[in-house]
Each structure stands twice: as C-alpha cells, then as structure tokens.
N, C-alpha and C positions, 0 to 999 in steps of 0.2 A: 688720665689726661689725653692720651693718644686716641682712645675710643671716643671721647667727647669731641675732639677736633675732627675726627673722621665723620661723625654724625653731623657736626656743624657744617662741614664742607658740602655734604650731600644735601642738606636743607637749603643752603645758599644757592646751590646749583638749581634746585627745584624752583626757588623763588625767582631766579633770573630766567628760568625757562630754557636752560641749556642742558646738554648731556655731558656731564663731567666724567668722561671715560678715563680709566687709568687704574693701575693696580695699587698705587700708593697715594697717600694724601698729597704729596708734593706734585705728582703727576696730575691729579685731579685739579689741584689749585692752578697749575700752569694752564691746563686745558680751559678752565673757566675764563682766564684772562685772554687766552687766544681767541675765544668766541665772544669777545667784548662787543663786536658789531651786531651780535644776535641777541643781546640782552633785552629782556622785557622789563621795563622799569616799573610798571604798575604793580605786578605781584611783589616786587622788592619793596616798594613803598608801603603797600598794605601789610606785608609781613613784618617789616621793621616797625611800623606804627603799632601793630598788635603787641610786639615784643616790648616796645617802649611803655605802652599803657600797662602791660602786665607787670613790668618791673616797678613802675611808678605806684601802682596800687599795692604792690608788696611792701613798699616803704611807707606810704601814707595811710593805707587801710589794710593792714595785714590780716584782720579778722574776716574780711569780706572775701567771697570766692572769686578771685580775680580772673581765673581761667574761664569760668563759666560766663562772667560778664564780657570778657573779650570775645569769646565765641559768638555770643548773642549779638553784640554790637557789630562785629565784623559781618555777620550774616545779614543783619538789617541794612548796613551800609552798602554791601554789595548788591542787595536787592533794590534798594531805593535809587541808587545811582546807575543801575543796570551795568555793572562792571563786567558782566559776562560777555557783553558785546564790545568791550574795549580791551580785550587781551587777558582777562583774568579767568583762569580755568576753575570750574565748579566740580564738586564731587558728583553731582547728579541728583535726580529726584529719588526719594524713597517710596516704595510701594505702600499704599494705604491699607488699612484694615488689619485684621488678625490672620495669621497663617492657619491653614487647615490642619486638623489633628491627624497627622499621618507621618510615617517615617519615610524620608526621602533619601535615596542613595546610601542606605545602610544595609549591608549584607548580613547574613546569619553569622558569619565569622566575626563581624564587628560586634554583633549583639552578644556573642559568647564572651568577648573581652570586656564589654562595657557593663553588663548586668551585675557581676559581683561587686565592682566598685560602686555602682549606683545603689545597690542594696545596702552596702555599708553606710553610705551617706544618708540614705532614706531612714535607716533605723536610728541614726544619731540626730535627726532633725528635731524630734520632739524633746529629747533631753537637753539639747543645746538651747532650744527656745525657752524651756522652763528656767534654765540657769542664766538667761539673757546673754548667751555667748555669741550671738550673731553680731556682725558688724553693723553699727548704727552711726549715722552722721547727725549729730545734734547741735550743729553750729547755730542754726536759726531757731530750732525748737526750744533750746534753753532760754531764749529771750522772750518766749511767750509766757503769759500767766499760767498758773497751775491748771485751771480749767481748760485752757487752750491746749496744753500738752496732753491732758487726758483725752480730749476730743481727737487729737491727731493719733494717739495710740489706739483709740477705738476704730478709727477709719483704717489704719494700717492693719489691725487685726482682722477687720472685716474683709478687706481686699485679699489678705493672705489666706483667709478661710475659703473664699471663693476660688482662688487659684489652686490651692492644694486639694480642694474637693474635686475640681475638674481633673487634676492629676491622679487622684485616687481612682476616680471612675475610669479614666482611660487606661491606667495601669492594670486595673482589674479586668477590663475587656481584653487587653493585650495578653494577660495571663491565660484567660479562657481560650483565646485563639491559639496560643502556643500549646495548650493542653490538648485541644481538639486535633491539632495538626500533628501532635506527637514529636515535636522538635526535640532533639537531644544534642549535646555537645559533641564536637567532632572527635575529640581525643578520648574522653572518659565515658562517653555515651550517657551522660547524666541528663535527666529532663531539664529543660530550660525554664518551664513555667513557674517553678517555685521561686525563682529569683524575681520574676515580675510580680508575683503575688506578694513577696516580701516588700517590694517597693510600694505596692498599694497599701500594705499594712502600715509601713512607716509613715506614709503621707496621711493615712487615716488617723494615726496617733497625733500627728502634728495638728490636724484639724480639731481634734478634741482640745488640745492645748490652746489653740487660737480662739476657739469658741469660748473656752473658759475665760481667757483674757479679755475677750470682747464683752462678755457679761459683767466681768469685774469693772471694766471701764464705764459701762452704762450705770452700774450702781454708784460709782464714785461721782459721775456727772449729776445723777439725781439726788445725791445726798447734800 
C-alpha cells in the first residue's frame, strides 16, 4: 500500500508539472500543495480523463484492451487539439526506419557475459515453438473465424521466419568475425566464436520450425 501511494504521489506531481522533492510521501505531498501556484491544469485534466476512461472501460467492456484504446485516443486528441503548444509535454518523435545491423556500445567484456545466456535461449527457441510455449495474446484472434485464425498464424510464421533468418545470417557472420579475430574470454581463454555459432544454429532450427508451421497453415487454408 505504501509503495502504491508513493508511486501515485510521483505521478500526480508529474501531471501537475511540479517537482515534489522530499524523502517521504508526506514531504512530497506537502511540497505539491506548497507549489499550488505553479500547477499546470491541462496535464492534470488529460491524465485524470485517461484514468477515468480506463476505469470506465474496465467496468463496461472488460474484454476490450482499455489501455491501448486510451493511449491511442489520448495521442490523437493531443495531436488534433495541438495540446503541445498549450502546456502539455510530449515524449518526442521516434526515429523512423529500421536500425542498422551492428553492435553499438557493447564491449568484449559485455559479449563474454551475454553470449552464454543468449546461447541457452537460442537453443530453446525451436523446442519452445514446437510445444507452443511462447506467450500469445489471442483476445481478438479467438473472435475470428477458423480460416481467419489460420491466415494470421501463417502471416505470423512468415514474419517470424524472415526475422530469424536474418538473425541466423548475422549471427553466423559475427561468429566468423570472432573466429578470424581470435577473440577469447578474459578469464578462461576460451574461444568466443562457438557461442555465436550456437546462437546461429538455434535460430536456424527455429527457422525450420517456423517454415514447417507456415507450410502447414498454407495446406489448411487450401483444404
């Protein structure tokens, strides 16, 4: 309860546009009221309205994704009414396009710590996919007819196949680069490239599973 109250006080301060400095919840609450003359009412109204709509949808339409609806509606409202020029702070613009295939800001020491865990995850991908063990949100998909569900499964498998084919290729290239450079771990002196090669192999196995699933979906659509 105390943690929830602390988080709530911090969010209220942000909605009011003030800095609620203080070490305790009581001090932060007092500082919020001390700065009453600096309150920005527009962020408070927008935030309270979003919270009200979210709670209302939870009661009237619990099966609908209320949080997603509120985010989209608030974004459109802020854009249409140009609320950014009336005191409402925006997160900012997101860069367009896909990022380049490269490692940024990752040292060799980081690679030594990340590769074993990444290898374990990569080798488990195919088996988990075969057992349907990955997390899936089927709130809307279950409402579609059988053929529509199969079609979405096919699209999902195709996009997954393309993504992990690219990961397989890049991991294989990275393993070759590590082998040619002769990189070894700092402590044990073990070569690093087998870990990257194992990640490529795990992604390749998942590609086989996804390709098989895509073909199965196509056969079910055609039948």
